[in-house]
Steps between C-alpha positions, in 0.01 A plus 500: 500500500624223263815590303730323252857631522754409227870556530727455198875439510727418203483122553201476738137572540332519839121516547321565833127478570393676813179542690471798733878525482548132599703297263282214377679358204854538369650383178850518352606418146853515372533612139706205399297250704137570420214276617415226262172384649233551234738482207408264228753283301530261222699215656634156403450198717833353594400231749183322613507342837208251547599419859446872595213564254693796376724632214791735456464762240768722343366855490833669434549614862815293578326268743231274354154572624289243681159398376264285719244276329217693678631826341478335163156343508196691367294668776205262462721195551639651815162456662507117437816375684420133428512563128844664488714341228877444568712792389680293225168487326471878509847617406810372334873581482571751225145633490469876470242643740372840623542556871464773754703559818296500817793467751839654488821294501616440856858392584601219279141441384370626172177684451168318537286517187147431385284475187209656690568843354369824640555856379406763756346830398362791700162352568520144369745205521468327167513119503502384130360156564344526839133485388368682816435834654618567857462805716752630764402378844578832635189640347247434782174608343317201351299722265822662369663156461197376303501811283871463418472127432205570267717759305789255490278234349380748238836625382704187506531293184509115454723330762642822641531529877480835680587584856355840598726686734412694810527825313208397274258584783251748350687499170294529181458230233680728259813527726519121542445437126769760400745318737432159370516614130856633575604171678357299207725686271802417732406135491474495132847653469635237741348219286645656188849524655478138605439393137784716359773455755751224580518346849617618737350853476323764708150562360362751756650698787307623805503859581784642700456537879376861505239466228399163631433638857310800354282267291437269794460741802410840356133555564280801584596439869870585422536873525848528348778344305823681579800453274859638513586462141355743243529280198344195678225725641395581144484135411295418809267797450429388149444141619249619763330726240448194280351292784315762700514850325317677790778398745805601299538827704578293804844419355745742647865582492729510801788740461806275467721786629310524830502241781522144404143379413496206734622715784252776419210260525660321806520166320872445542477452868216254467704284247787499734282383788320223322803348318699434810498150647399638835192725502388686811136525600352825625458355845860392545461147375668374184488246221791320330475400134709213367452435126622190319427361146256247647318698765489806720500495882377791694566502878304731735652622831389722783833692495475806722121474555411389854125569490283613787263213582652149494724288281219356286365857423851627417564207269160550338547867440842449348375224266201718408725793403736273311215381272466843328882534454520148365215544242668829388853369463378193297362754241797731511763235464282277280576202723363185344479126545450340845494739793535380860427749776628423850261705704570507878319221676142583618308297746154631420323356190295812436824698466632255246171522313520874495851492365379279216202728417709812501770349271230380263350849488846666460589314190167561324633807312809311374497478122696179517316185586556426867362205690480482883531140608491555886669345794715189480532228765828649611330845566645665195288696254506394132398697189598511129533783256542471125874552404543700178787738538836439662562792731833339609639669187379839627765778536382535855776321695524453880822461697475154679709640799344828580149455331532836314379552151799562276 
């Protein structure tokens, strides 16, 4: 059973996505610190840096946002690297420009922004000037992909670009068209606000965490959405009714006066386990996670596991079990950037190959782009994962001395 569980506090919203009771994705959003990825702004260019092929743009968020040249160029020019003009020919100080955040501010760095706008709907991600139709790679059937692409070409207008999401599988042309008509209306409103507002100004705000997760993850495979706030439950039920009327009865209330919702669905213990720096494996081994701003290092250890055959087999079995835990914690903690895994040394090449294959398979279901690079000359394992959120600001805190979640 797949389930979405939403817990509301006065200043915090927590969302858990579970499969067969196992916590798969976990999101936290503080009321005063909502995610800004996806928001669209009218900004003013305050500095152009030819040496960095970038510009700083004031979008009214305190820290100036960072705009790379490649995030400014039209899509068709991106495909011709030799023809890229210098950034000073594309933008100037004082210019007012519409931008969208694609990466949250991190530390002393401001948000990263782009002019490659995209507005997500239930079925379609709308790319105003994309001039293409793309279909989610998670739809395996070639016939279905061709059907959806044909529909996309029929319903798009002019230079619009459409990305058809996984949920569009078997969806009707009418459903897709209804979705895109609504998003076109949102885009026209954004353009109108751009013309009438003074920079810096917010033109569009992405949905809050609970509605965003329902929009992105709620499919026919999800049996329940459980909520512990009556007023918010009404809002979400209406939202589901608007996007999938037949599924609105799957939105259910959890009695807030009974057991804490995350304890009732055995989510709290899983959060505590995976947000520690030291995470035990079922066989007695363990992994240690060390996150920095630049990269994350994960160290695998045999711990209490002594095996039954020989050292090589013991090491291989520990590494193999660590793979599943690592893939899961990357999603739960939304770890991004460069990831270095120090697996226990293995002598047999087929064992190393099997670890690579299993890790590649384990990250297939990750909605965030993850690239498995493989083994380095030093025997470390390297991979990358797109960094969007900053979970370091999560209210989940771990004591550095006793490794307990506070």
